[in-house]
C-alpha positions as CSV (number, residue, x, y, z in Angstrom):
1,M,0.0,0.0,0.0
2,F,1.4,3.4,-0.9
3,E,1.8,6.3,1.5
4,I,0.4,9.8,1.4
5,S,3.9,11.2,1.2
6,Q,4.5,9.2,-1.9
7,L,1.4,10.6,-3.5
8,R,2.5,14.2,-2.7
9,C,5.9,13.5,-4.4
10,F,4.2,12.0,-7.5
11,V,1.8,15.0,-7.8
12,A,4.7,17.4,-7.5
13,V,6.7,15.7,-10.3
14,A,3.5,15.2,-12.4
15,E,2.7,18.9,-12.2
16,E,6.3,20.2,-12.6
17,L,7.4,17.5,-15.1
18,H,10.9,18.1,-13.7
19,F,12.5,16.3,-10.7
20,G,14.7,19.2,-9.7
21,R,11.8,21.7,-9.5
22,A,9.6,19.2,-7.8
23,A,12.3,18.5,-5.2
24,E,12.7,22.2,-4.5
25,R,8.9,22.6,-4.2
26,L,8.8,19.9,-1.6
27,N,11.9,21.2,0.2
28,M,13.8,18.0,-0.3
29,T,16.7,16.7,-2.4
30,Q,16.2,14.9,-5.7
31,P,17.5,11.4,-4.7
32,P,14.9,10.8,-1.9
33,L,12.3,12.2,-4.3
34,S,13.2,9.7,-7.0
35,R,13.2,6.9,-4.3
36,Q,9.6,7.9,-3.3
37,I,8.4,7.7,-6.9
38,Q,10.0,4.3,-7.3
39,L,8.3,3.0,-4.1
40,L,5.0,4.3,-5.3
41,E,5.3,2.7,-8.7
42,H,6.3,-0.6,-7.0
43,N,3.2,-0.4,-4.7
44,V,0.9,0.5,-7.5
45,G,2.4,-2.1,-9.8
46,V,2.9,0.0,-12.9
47,Q,5.2,2.7,-14.2
48,L,3.6,6.2,-13.8
49,L,6.4,8.4,-15.1
50,D,8.5,8.0,-18.3
51,R,12.1,8.9,-17.5
52,S,13.7,7.4,-20.6
53,S,14.5,10.8,-22.0
54,R,15.6,14.2,-20.7
55,V,11.9,15.2,-20.5
56,V,9.8,13.7,-17.8
57,R,6.4,12.5,-19.0
58,L,3.4,10.8,-17.6
59,T,2.6,7.4,-18.8
60,A,-1.0,6.5,-19.7
61,A,-1.3,4.9,-16.3
62,G,0.2,8.1,-14.8
63,H,-2.4,10.3,-16.5
64,A,-5.2,8.1,-15.1
65,F,-3.6,8.0,-11.7
66,L,-3.0,11.7,-11.3
67,P,-6.6,12.9,-10.8
68,E,-7.2,10.1,-8.3
69,A,-4.0,11.0,-6.4
70,L,-5.2,14.7,-6.3
71,R,-8.6,13.6,-5.0
72,I,-7.1,11.5,-2.2
73,L,-4.8,14.3,-1.1
74,R,-7.7,16.7,-1.1
75,M,-9.7,14.3,1.1
76,V,-6.7,13.9,3.4
77,D,-6.4,17.7,3.8
78,E,-10.1,18.2,4.3
79,A,-10.2,15.4,6.9
80,G,-7.4,17.1,8.8
81,L,-9.1,20.5,8.6
82,L,-12.4,18.9,9.8
83,A,-10.6,17.2,12.7
84,R,-9.0,20.5,13.8
85,R,-12.3,22.4,13.5
86,V,-14.1,19.9,15.6
87,A,-11.4,19.8,18.2
88,R,-11.6,23.6,18.5
89,G,-15.4,23.5,18.8
90,E,-15.9,25.2,15.4
91,Q,-17.8,22.4,13.8
92,G,-19.6,19.3,15.0
93,S,-23.0,18.2,16.5
94,L,-24.9,18.7,19.7
95,T,-28.1,17.0,21.0
96,I,-30.0,19.2,23.4
97,G,-33.0,18.1,25.6
98,F,-35.3,20.8,26.8
99,T,-38.6,21.1,28.8
100,S,-41.6,22.9,27.2
101,A,-41.1,25.9,29.5
102,S,-37.4,26.3,28.6
103,G,-38.4,26.1,24.9
104,Y,-40.3,29.4,25.1
105,T,-37.3,31.7,25.8
106,L,-34.2,29.9,27.0
107,L,-33.8,27.4,24.3
108,P,-34.0,29.9,21.4
109,E,-31.3,32.0,23.1
110,V,-29.1,29.0,23.6
111,V,-29.5,28.0,19.9
112,R,-28.8,31.6,18.8
113,R,-25.6,31.9,20.7
114,L,-24.4,28.5,19.6
115,R,-25.1,29.4,15.9
116,E,-23.2,32.6,16.3
117,R,-20.2,30.8,17.6
118,T,-20.4,27.7,15.4
119,P,-22.4,28.4,12.2
120,E,-21.9,24.9,10.8
121,L,-23.1,23.2,14.0
122,A,-25.6,20.3,13.5
123,L,-28.2,20.6,16.2
124,S,-30.7,18.0,17.3
125,L,-33.4,19.3,19.7
126,K,-35.6,17.0,21.8
127,E,-38.5,18.2,24.0
128,L,-38.5,16.0,27.1
129,V,-39.7,16.4,30.7
130,S,-36.8,16.7,33.2
131,T,-36.9,13.1,34.4
132,A,-36.8,11.8,30.9
133,Q,-33.8,14.0,30.1
134,V,-31.9,12.5,33.0
135,E,-32.6,9.0,31.6
136,A,-31.5,10.1,28.1
137,L,-28.3,11.7,29.4
138,G,-27.5,8.6,31.3
139,A,-28.0,6.5,28.1
140,G,-25.8,8.9,26.1
141,Q,-28.7,10.0,24.0
142,L,-28.3,13.7,24.9
143,D,-25.3,15.9,25.2
144,L,-27.0,18.6,27.2
145,G,-30.3,19.0,29.0
146,L,-32.2,22.2,30.0
147,M,-34.3,21.2,32.9
148,R,-35.5,22.0,36.5
149,P,-33.1,21.1,39.3
150,L,-33.5,17.6,40.7
151,A,-31.4,14.9,42.3
152,L,-28.8,13.5,39.9
153,H,-26.4,10.7,39.6
154,Q,-22.6,11.3,40.2
155,E,-21.8,11.0,36.5
156,L,-24.0,14.1,35.7
157,V,-23.0,17.7,36.2
158,S,-25.6,20.4,36.8
159,L,-24.9,24.1,36.2
160,P,-27.3,27.0,36.7
161,I,-28.3,28.8,33.5
162,A,-31.5,30.9,34.3
163,T,-33.6,32.2,37.1
164,E,-37.3,33.2,36.6
165,D,-40.0,34.7,38.8
166,M,-43.2,32.7,39.3
167,L,-46.5,33.9,37.9
168,L,-50.0,33.1,39.1
169,A,-52.3,32.2,36.2
170,I,-55.9,33.1,37.0
171,P,-59.1,32.7,35.0
172,A,-59.9,36.2,33.8
173,R,-63.5,36.0,35.1
174,E,-62.1,35.5,38.7
175,A,-59.2,38.0,38.6
176,D,-61.0,40.4,41.0
177,S,-61.1,37.8,43.7
178,Y,-57.2,37.5,43.8
179,P,-54.9,40.1,45.2
180,L,-52.8,42.2,42.8
181,A,-49.6,41.0,44.6
182,P,-50.6,37.4,45.2
183,T,-48.8,35.1,47.7
184,L,-49.2,31.4,48.3
185,A,-51.7,32.1,51.0
186,C,-54.3,33.3,48.5
187,L,-54.4,29.8,47.0
188,H,-55.6,28.2,50.2
189,R,-58.6,26.0,49.5
190,R,-59.0,27.4,46.0
191,P,-59.3,25.3,42.9
192,F,-55.7,24.7,41.8
193,I,-54.1,22.9,38.8
194,M,-51.1,21.1,40.1
195,Y,-48.1,19.6,38.2
196,S,-48.0,15.9,37.7
197,P,-45.9,14.0,40.3
198,H,-44.6,11.8,37.5
199,E,-44.2,13.8,34.3
200,A,-43.3,17.1,36.1
201,R,-41.8,15.8,39.3
202,P,-39.3,18.7,40.0
203,F,-42.1,21.3,39.9
204,Y,-44.5,19.0,41.8
205,Q,-42.0,18.5,44.6
206,M,-41.0,22.2,44.7
207,L,-44.6,23.4,45.0
208,T,-45.6,20.7,47.5
209,S,-42.7,21.7,49.7
210,R,-43.5,25.4,49.5
211,F,-47.2,24.9,50.2
212,E,-46.3,22.7,53.3
213,R,-43.9,25.4,54.6
214,A,-46.5,28.1,54.1
215,N,-49.3,25.9,55.7
216,V,-51.3,26.3,52.5
217,A,-53.6,23.6,51.1
218,P,-55.0,24.4,47.7
219,D,-57.9,22.3,46.3
220,V,-56.0,20.4,43.6
221,V,-58.5,19.6,40.8
222,E,-56.1,18.2,38.2
223,H,-52.5,17.0,37.9
224,I,-51.0,18.0,34.6
225,G,-47.6,17.3,33.0
226,Q,-47.3,20.0,30.4
227,V,-47.7,23.7,31.1
228,H,-49.6,24.6,27.9
229,T,-52.3,22.1,28.9
230,M,-52.3,23.6,32.4
231,L,-52.9,27.1,31.0
232,A,-55.6,25.9,28.7
233,L,-57.5,24.6,31.8
234,V,-56.9,27.9,33.5
235,S,-58.4,29.6,30.5
236,A,-61.4,27.3,30.7
237,G,-62.0,28.4,34.3
238,I,-61.0,25.1,35.9
239,G,-58.7,26.7,38.5
240,A,-55.5,28.7,39.0
241,A,-52.0,27.6,38.3
242,L,-48.4,28.6,39.1
243,V,-46.1,28.8,36.1
244,S,-42.6,30.2,35.3
245,Q,-42.3,33.7,33.8
246,S,-41.3,32.3,30.4
247,C,-44.8,30.8,30.0
248,A,-46.2,34.3,29.6
249,R,-45.1,34.0,25.9
250,L,-48.0,31.6,25.4
251,Q,-50.6,34.4,25.6
252,F,-53.8,32.3,26.2
253,D,-57.1,34.2,26.1
254,G,-59.1,34.4,29.3
255,I,-56.0,34.3,31.6
256,V,-54.6,37.0,33.9
257,L,-51.0,36.6,34.9
258,R,-49.7,38.2,38.1
259,R,-46.2,38.1,39.5
260,M,-46.0,35.9,42.7
261,E,-44.5,37.1,45.9
262,T,-42.5,33.9,46.3
263,E,-39.1,32.4,45.6
264,P,-38.0,32.3,42.0
265,V,-37.5,29.1,40.0
266,H,-34.3,27.9,38.4
267,T,-33.3,26.2,35.2
268,V,-30.1,24.2,35.0
269,C,-28.1,22.7,32.2
270,V,-27.0,19.1,32.8
271,Y,-24.5,17.0,31.0
272,R,-22.4,13.8,31.5
273,R,-19.1,14.4,33.3
274,D,-17.4,12.1,30.8
275,N,-18.8,13.7,27.7
276,E,-15.8,14.9,25.6
277,N,-17.8,16.6,22.8
278,P,-15.8,19.8,22.0
279,I,-19.0,21.7,21.2
280,L,-20.4,20.9,24.7
281,Q,-17.1,21.9,26.3
282,M,-17.0,25.1,24.4
283,F,-20.6,25.9,25.5
284,V,-19.9,25.3,29.1
285,R,-16.6,27.2,29.0
286,D,-17.5,30.2,26.7
287,I,-21.3,30.6,26.3
288,L,-22.9,29.5,29.6
289,P,-21.3,32.2,31.8
290,G,-23.0,34.8,29.7
291,F,-26.5,33.7,30.7
292,D,-28.4,35.4,33.6
293,G,-28.4,33.0,36.5
294,A,-25.4,31.2,35.3
295,R,-22.2,30.9,37.3
296,M,-19.2,28.6,36.9
297,V,-19.2,25.8,39.4
298,R,-16.3,23.4,40.1
299,R,-16.8,20.2,38.1
300,D,-15.1,18.0,40.6
């Protein structure tokens, strides 16, 4: 099998049709150049150059071999360039999981910043609830997850990326019966649409804990996994609901949104500790610190 260096020597001689000029072009002396051509012809099994006269000529086999040699060298150069670009995080692929709420404001901004930094990036986006994202990360099906904070395995790293206020979504026909600056106390014994303990476990656990600390017991009429369904039920007058600020983008008719006097909610980005994807590493190193609510955390 011939070597790439032998192809480069052949192409130089074939284009110059002169061993001296080809050797100078390759920054080498003529004897080793001649030896490389001889080795190439031996490996190919035919004579590629006619050196029987003072003028170097391509044989018929040499004419046929030259464009293929050029194609191989071009592929080698392109492969090297691609490898360097991928290693620098300038090209590659990234698979991102996201919750429906993060898809309204956070995900578009993440994608925009990634595209600005790496225009040739191949992105794959998958809408999944937080618990499903954790499973997908563990199975290597995601590079990055945008989710609510929850307990994670040791192989996963969680970094904060955004903080949002909570909004109280009220049926418009009942807006007058709620305070303008609502607190959790105003939900006591009122019809309330709660997050599903299975599909939306982080939010369910967070709100359950907050209600218990505030000694508030809303009248839970439904458990819902997706926020757009929850807001649709609020619009229908089924009850009130608590949603993150980004959900205001949905703009359902028949709903009044009021900022809650309570703790904000957080979104984190999660990835496998052993994921060596250069795009992911570039995101964590260079893009993540620019988000509100993000801070660099020791990875060990």
